[in-house]
C-alpha positions, 0 to 999 in steps of 0.5 A, spaced: 495 749 639 502 751 637 503 755 643 502 748 647 506 744 642 512 749 642 512 749 650 511 742 651 516 740 646 522 739 650 519 732 653 521 729 647 528 728 650 525 722 654 525 718 648 532 718 648 533 717 656 534 710 656 539 709 651 543 715 653 543 713 660 545 706 658 551 709 653 553 713 659 553 707 664 561 706 665 561 714 666 557 716 673 558 723 672 556 723 665 550 719 667 548 724 672 549 730 667 544 726 662 539 725 668 540 732 671 539 735 664 533 731 662 529 732 669 530 739 669 528 740 662 522 736 662 520 739 669 521 746 666 517 744 660 511 741 663 511 747 668 511 752 663 506 749 659 501 749 665 502 756 666 502 758 659 495 755 658 492 756 664 488 762 661 487 758 655 480 756 652 480 748 652 482 745 646 478 740 642 482 734 646 482 729 651 487 727 656 486 722 661 479 723 660 479 729 664 478 737 662 484 742 661 484 744 668 485 738 671 491 736 665 494 743 667 494 741 674 497 735 673 503 738 668 504 743 674 505 738 679 509 733 675 513 739 672 515 741 679 517 734 682 521 733 676 525 740 677 526 738 684 528 731 682 533 734 677 536 738 683 536 732 688 540 728 682 545 734 681 546 735 689 549 727 689 556 726 687 555 720 683 563 718 683 563 718 691 556 716 693 554 711 687 549 708 692 545 715 694 546 717 687 542 710 684 537 711 690 535 718 688 535 716 681 530 711 682 526 715 686 526 720 681 524 715 676 518 714 680 516 721 678 517 721 671 513 714 671 507 719 673 507 723 666 504 718 661 498 717 666 497 725 667 497 726 659 493 720 657 494 713 654 501 713 651 506 719 651 502 725 648 495 729 647 489 725 644 485 728 638 479 726 635 481 723 628 478 729 624 482 734 628 489 730 628 491 731 621 490 738 622 494 738 629 500 734 626 501 739 621 504 744 626 511 743 626 512 743 634 506 738 635 510 732 631 511 727 635 507 729 641 500 728 639 496 722 637 489 720 635 484 719 641 
């Protein structure tokens, strides 16, 4: 479980994405940098998590009512898409082509919206109440796991 939480922990940057993008609203270059960093970081974390856990035994958790292999497949698919989105965002000059930048950002946000359902209700892994307190004691799992 520590391996899972450590590898996927970079997704917590999503909690601040909206406020960072709002704070950078008057600076297109900064908005682009925030978006590129976030999409690449989250995409890499999801892909690495799927890769690191592909041979692991299924932990005692549920995610979107599915088994571990389905969860990891979803993480890999979304992680790959988000990493590609980061590259697409980086390829557009947000100052010279604000319309294209906004179009790419909106399209990328649709991939980001798929993350919650892939992980289950909310934004994190779900655990039965007896196991939750044990998992929450793992520092890297704090803020990622919740009751199922």
